[in-house]
C-alpha positions as CSV (number, residue, x, y, z in Angstrom):
1,X,-17.6,-4.4,-8.7
2,X,-16.5,-7.8,-8.1
3,X,-12.9,-8.6,-8.0
4,X,-11.5,-9.6,-11.7
5,X,-8.1,-11.5,-12.5
6,X,-5.8,-10.7,-15.3
7,X,-3.8,-13.6,-16.1
8,X,-0.6,-12.9,-17.9
9,X,0.5,-15.0,-20.8
10,X,4.1,-13.5,-20.1
11,X,6.4,-14.8,-17.5
12,X,7.7,-11.6,-15.4
13,X,11.4,-11.7,-15.2
14,X,11.9,-10.2,-11.4
15,X,14.8,-7.4,-10.5
16,X,16.2,-10.5,-8.5
17,X,16.9,-12.4,-11.9
18,X,13.9,-15.0,-10.8
19,X,11.2,-15.6,-13.0
20,X,7.5,-15.5,-11.9
21,X,5.6,-17.7,-14.4
22,X,2.6,-16.0,-15.9
23,X,1.4,-14.3,-12.7
24,X,-2.0,-13.3,-12.0
25,X,-2.8,-9.8,-11.0
26,X,-6.4,-9.5,-9.3
27,X,-7.8,-6.2,-9.6
28,X,-11.5,-4.1,-9.2
29,X,-12.9,-1.7,-11.4
30,X,-15.5,1.0,-10.8
31,X,-17.6,2.9,-13.6
32,X,-16.6,3.0,-16.9
33,X,-13.6,4.0,-19.3
34,X,-14.7,7.1,-21.3
35,X,-14.9,7.5,-25.0
36,X,-12.0,9.7,-25.0
37,X,-10.1,7.4,-22.2
38,X,-9.8,10.2,-20.1
39,X,-11.1,9.6,-16.7
40,X,-8.8,6.9,-15.2
41,X,-8.4,6.9,-11.4
42,X,-5.9,4.3,-10.3
43,X,-5.6,3.7,-6.5
44,X,-2.7,1.7,-5.1
45,X,-3.3,-0.2,-2.0
46,X,-1.4,-0.3,1.6
47,X,0.3,-3.3,3.0
48,X,-2.4,-5.7,4.0
49,X,-5.3,-4.2,1.8
50,X,-6.5,-5.6,-1.2
51,X,-8.6,-4.0,-4.7
52,X,-11.6,-3.9,-3.0
53,X,-11.0,0.1,-2.2
54,X,-14.7,1.0,-2.0
55,X,-14.6,-1.0,1.2
56,X,-11.1,-0.1,2.4
57,X,-11.7,3.9,1.5
58,X,-15.1,3.8,1.3
59,X,-15.2,7.6,2.2
60,X,-13.4,8.4,-1.1
61,X,-14.7,6.0,-3.5
62,X,-18.5,5.3,-4.3
63,X,-21.4,7.3,-5.7
64,X,-21.6,10.5,-4.4
65,X,-17.9,10.8,-3.4
66,X,-14.6,12.3,-4.2
67,X,-13.9,9.3,-6.7
68,X,-17.3,8.8,-7.9
69,X,-17.8,5.9,-10.3
70,X,-20.3,7.8,-12.5
71,X,-17.7,10.0,-13.2
72,X,-14.3,8.2,-13.0
73,X,-12.9,4.5,-14.3
74,X,-11.6,3.6,-11.1
75,X,-8.9,0.8,-10.8
76,X,-7.5,-0.8,-8.0
77,X,-5.1,-3.8,-8.4
78,X,-3.9,-6.3,-5.5
79,X,0.0,-6.2,-5.1
80,X,2.1,-9.4,-6.2
81,X,3.1,-11.2,-3.3
82,X,-0.5,-10.7,-1.4
83,X,-3.3,-13.2,-0.8
84,X,-6.0,-11.7,-2.4
85,X,-5.8,-13.1,-5.6
86,X,-2.7,-12.0,-7.2
87,X,0.0,-14.4,-7.5
88,X,1.5,-14.7,-3.7
89,X,2.5,-17.5,-1.5
90,X,-1.0,-19.0,-1.5
91,X,-0.7,-19.4,-5.3
92,X,0.2,-22.6,-7.0
93,X,3.5,-23.1,-8.3
94,X,3.2,-24.5,-11.7
95,X,6.5,-26.5,-11.5
96,X,4.9,-28.3,-8.5
97,X,1.3,-28.1,-8.6
98,X,1.3,-26.9,-4.9
99,X,1.3,-23.7,-3.1
100,X,4.6,-21.6,-3.2
101,X,4.3,-20.9,0.4
102,X,8.4,-20.2,1.4
103,X,9.6,-20.6,-2.2
104,X,7.5,-17.7,-3.3
105,X,10.1,-15.5,-5.2
106,X,11.3,-12.2,-3.8
107,X,9.3,-9.4,-5.4
108,X,10.1,-5.5,-5.3
109,X,7.9,-2.3,-6.0
110,X,8.9,-2.1,-9.5
111,X,8.1,-5.3,-9.9
112,X,4.9,-4.7,-8.8
113,X,4.5,-1.9,-10.8
114,X,5.5,-3.9,-13.9
115,X,2.8,-6.2,-13.3
116,X,0.4,-3.5,-13.0
117,X,1.9,-1.7,-16.3
118,X,0.3,-4.6,-18.1
119,X,-2.8,-4.8,-16.5
120,X,-3.1,-1.4,-17.6
121,X,-2.2,-2.3,-21.4
122,X,-4.6,-5.3,-21.1
123,X,-7.2,-2.8,-19.9
124,X,-6.5,-0.6,-23.0
125,X,-5.6,2.2,-20.8
126,X,-3.5,5.2,-22.4
127,X,-3.4,7.6,-19.8
128,X,-4.1,7.8,-15.9
129,X,-5.8,11.2,-14.9
130,X,-4.9,10.7,-11.3
131,X,-3.0,7.9,-9.3
132,X,-3.3,7.7,-5.7
133,X,-1.7,5.9,-2.9
134,X,-1.1,6.0,0.7
135,X,2.0,4.4,2.7
136,X,3.1,1.7,0.4
137,X,0.4,2.6,-2.1
138,X,2.8,5.8,-2.5
139,X,5.8,3.6,-3.3
140,X,3.7,2.3,-6.0
141,X,2.6,5.4,-7.4
142,X,6.2,6.8,-7.3
143,X,7.8,4.0,-9.3
144,X,4.8,4.1,-11.7
145,X,5.4,7.9,-12.2
146,X,9.3,7.3,-13.2
147,X,8.9,4.4,-15.2
148,X,5.9,6.0,-17.2
149,X,6.2,9.2,-16.8
150,X,3.9,10.1,-19.8
151,X,1.2,7.9,-18.6
152,X,0.4,9.4,-15.4
153,X,-0.8,13.0,-15.4
154,X,-2.0,14.1,-11.6
155,X,-1.0,12.2,-8.4
156,X,-1.5,12.1,-5.0
157,X,0.6,10.4,-2.4
158,X,-0.1,10.3,1.5
159,X,2.1,9.1,4.4
160,X,5.1,7.6,2.4
161,X,8.6,8.3,1.0
162,X,10.9,8.3,-1.6
163,X,12.6,5.0,0.1
164,X,12.3,2.8,3.0
165,X,13.9,4.6,5.9
166,X,16.1,2.8,8.3
167,X,13.2,3.1,11.0
168,X,10.7,2.0,8.6
169,X,13.3,-1.2,8.2
170,X,13.8,-1.6,11.9
171,X,10.0,-1.8,12.4
172,X,9.5,-4.5,9.7
173,X,12.5,-6.0,11.1
174,X,10.8,-6.6,14.4
175,X,7.6,-8.0,12.4
176,X,9.4,-10.6,10.9
177,X,11.6,-11.5,14.1
178,X,7.9,-12.2,16.0
179,X,7.1,-14.3,13.0
180,X,10.4,-16.3,12.7
181,X,9.5,-17.3,16.4
182,X,6.8,-19.0,15.7
183,X,7.8,-22.7,16.1
184,X,5.5,-23.5,12.8
185,X,7.6,-21.2,10.7
186,X,9.5,-22.8,8.2
187,X,7.1,-25.6,7.9
188,X,5.6,-25.8,4.2
189,X,2.1,-24.7,5.0
190,X,0.0,-21.5,4.3
191,X,-0.8,-21.3,7.9
192,X,3.2,-21.2,9.1
193,X,3.9,-18.5,11.4
194,X,0.3,-17.6,11.9
195,X,0.9,-17.0,15.8
196,X,3.8,-14.9,15.0
197,X,1.8,-13.0,12.7
198,X,-0.7,-12.2,15.1
199,X,2.3,-10.6,17.6
200,X,3.9,-8.8,14.5
201,X,0.6,-7.2,14.0
202,X,0.5,-6.1,17.6
203,X,3.9,-4.7,16.7
204,X,2.7,-2.8,13.8
205,X,-0.2,-1.2,15.6
206,X,2.2,0.5,18.0
207,X,3.6,2.6,15.1
208,X,0.4,2.8,13.4
209,X,-1.3,4.5,15.9
210,X,0.6,6.5,18.4
211,X,0.5,7.4,22.3
212,X,-2.5,9.9,22.3
213,X,-5.1,8.0,20.5
214,X,-4.3,4.8,23.0
215,X,-4.7,7.5,25.7
216,X,-7.9,8.5,24.3
217,X,-9.4,5.2,23.1
218,X,-8.0,2.5,25.7
219,X,-7.3,4.5,29.0
220,X,-8.7,2.4,31.8
221,X,-12.0,3.8,33.5
222,X,-11.1,2.6,37.0
223,X,-7.9,2.8,39.1
224,X,-8.5,-0.6,40.7
225,X,-7.4,-3.0,37.6
226,X,-4.4,-5.4,37.9
227,X,-4.9,-7.1,34.8
228,X,-6.9,-7.6,31.6
229,X,-6.2,-4.1,30.5
230,X,-8.0,-2.6,27.7
231,X,-4.7,-1.8,25.6
232,X,-3.8,-5.5,25.9
233,X,-7.5,-6.6,24.7
234,X,-7.0,-4.3,21.9
235,X,-4.1,-5.3,20.8
236,X,-5.0,-9.1,21.0
237,X,-8.0,-8.6,19.0
238,X,-6.2,-7.0,16.1
239,X,-3.8,-9.9,16.0
240,X,-6.5,-12.3,16.0
241,X,-8.7,-10.4,13.4
242,X,-5.7,-10.4,10.9
243,X,-5.1,-13.9,11.4
244,X,-8.6,-14.5,10.1
245,X,-7.9,-12.9,7.0
246,X,-4.4,-12.7,6.1
247,X,-1.5,-14.9,5.3
248,X,1.3,-15.1,7.5
249,X,4.2,-15.6,4.3
250,X,2.5,-12.5,2.4
251,X,2.7,-10.7,5.6
252,X,6.4,-11.7,6.1
253,X,7.3,-11.2,2.4
254,X,5.4,-8.1,1.9
255,X,7.4,-6.4,4.8
256,X,10.6,-7.4,2.7
257,X,9.0,-6.0,-0.3
258,X,8.8,-2.5,1.5
259,X,12.5,-2.6,2.7
260,X,13.4,-2.8,-1.3
261,X,11.6,0.7,-1.7
262,X,14.1,3.3,-3.2
263,X,13.4,5.1,-6.2
264,X,17.0,6.1,-6.3
265,X,18.2,2.5,-7.1
266,X,19.6,2.1,-10.5
267,X,19.1,5.8,-11.3
268,X,20.7,8.3,-9.6
269,X,23.3,8.7,-6.7
270,X,21.3,11.3,-5.0
271,X,17.7,10.8,-4.5
272,X,16.7,14.4,-4.7
273,X,17.8,13.9,-8.6
274,X,15.3,11.1,-8.9
275,X,12.4,13.3,-7.4
276,X,13.3,16.0,-9.7
277,X,12.6,13.4,-12.7
278,X,8.9,13.4,-11.5
279,X,7.3,16.9,-13.1
280,X,3.8,15.8,-13.3
281,X,1.4,17.9,-10.9
282,X,1.4,16.3,-7.4
283,X,0.0,16.5,-4.1
284,X,1.9,15.1,-1.0
285,X,-0.1,14.7,2.1
286,X,1.2,14.1,5.7
287,X,-0.4,13.1,9.0
288,X,0.9,15.3,11.9
289,X,0.7,12.7,14.4
290,X,2.2,9.7,12.0
291,X,5.3,7.9,13.6
292,X,5.8,5.7,10.8
293,X,6.5,7.9,7.8
294,X,6.3,11.4,9.8
295,X,6.0,14.6,8.2
296,X,9.4,14.8,7.6
297,X,9.7,12.5,5.1
298,X,6.8,14.1,3.1
299,X,8.3,17.6,3.3
300,X,11.6,16.6,2.1
301,X,9.7,15.2,-1.1
302,X,7.4,18.1,-1.7
303,X,10.5,20.3,-1.7
304,X,12.5,18.4,-4.3
305,X,9.4,17.2,-6.5
306,X,9.1,20.3,-8.7
307,X,5.6,20.4,-9.5
308,X,3.9,19.4,-6.2
309,X,2.1,20.8,-3.4
310,X,2.0,20.0,0.2
311,X,-0.6,19.4,3.0
312,X,-0.4,18.4,6.7
313,X,-3.4,16.9,8.1
314,X,-3.8,17.6,11.8
315,X,-5.0,14.2,13.2
316,X,-4.5,12.1,16.3
317,X,-5.1,8.8,14.5
318,X,-1.1,8.5,13.3
319,X,-0.3,6.6,10.2
320,X,-3.6,5.3,9.7
321,X,-4.9,8.4,9.5
322,X,-4.7,8.3,5.6
323,X,-7.6,5.8,5.9
324,X,-9.8,7.5,8.4
325,X,-9.3,10.8,7.8
326,X,-10.9,10.9,4.3
327,X,-12.7,14.0,4.5
328,X,-9.8,16.3,5.4
329,X,-7.7,14.4,2.7
330,X,-10.7,14.8,0.3
331,X,-11.0,18.7,0.7
332,X,-7.1,19.1,0.4
333,X,-7.3,17.0,-3.1
334,X,-10.1,18.9,-4.3
335,X,-8.2,22.2,-3.2
336,X,-5.0,20.9,-5.0
337,X,-6.5,20.1,-8.2
338,X,-9.2,23.1,-9.1
339,X,-8.7,22.1,-12.3
340,X,-10.1,18.4,-12.5
341,X,-13.6,19.7,-11.0
342,X,-13.0,16.7,-8.3
């Protein structure tokens, strides 16, 4: 289904204390809500994706696939701060009549979920049969499980963690530093930092994949090259590709959003106690070669989530394996939830 927009009649008070005036949430739905309202699958997207989940996760969402719109009412909403329809830096600030750009207020994962809970109410959804998220999509799923514990009945979270690790924050800091070094950074323009974002994306691709997949796909076929290496061309291509579709200010601010992720904030001194609050039946999935959110993080969660199962998927694709290994992911979801007849 085409992208839709929910324009909130209410201002959103953010965790920071700032107010985002009447935010918009862009979203896609697939299928129809059943008469019993018991067939909702809510999917959360990762950093630079959007609500068109049938495109970026087409191996799992679509007719005849695991999440089939003939069977389920599938919802995916765009995160606040993004540039794909929800309120973000490219949106118009009602106070000025101009794009927010750098003045867009700082949001957190909890703020994003508050906006999506309002969307859920607008769609007249009472229960979510399955919540699914990978990477920072998992951050969103965890927050919702805690904020509305009676709404979500089952969950699957992939390559994710209960709080942003020091390693993840360090990686994001490198991303932002690359953007800050762009001479245009700070300009009141939607393309401020565009060249820097290309470099940031190159940094990201070192952590989203890993040594083995670069060795497999980018190793030179000749011993004679002195320049124009395949790995160089690949990274530059990826930077250019992102620059054609994404906002550098959104990219910068969304990495800051990731750094705020900590489910224990304001709840418990020990994050283990926060994990114990999540009693719904769940599945925690790792990718064996993930450098960004390594399996140890998911194993820690699975140990302390009282009603969860754990699955390790062997893959060379690193963190991005959750997007690419859809057959393996689909199989472990089916095995974990036989009662759902997925």
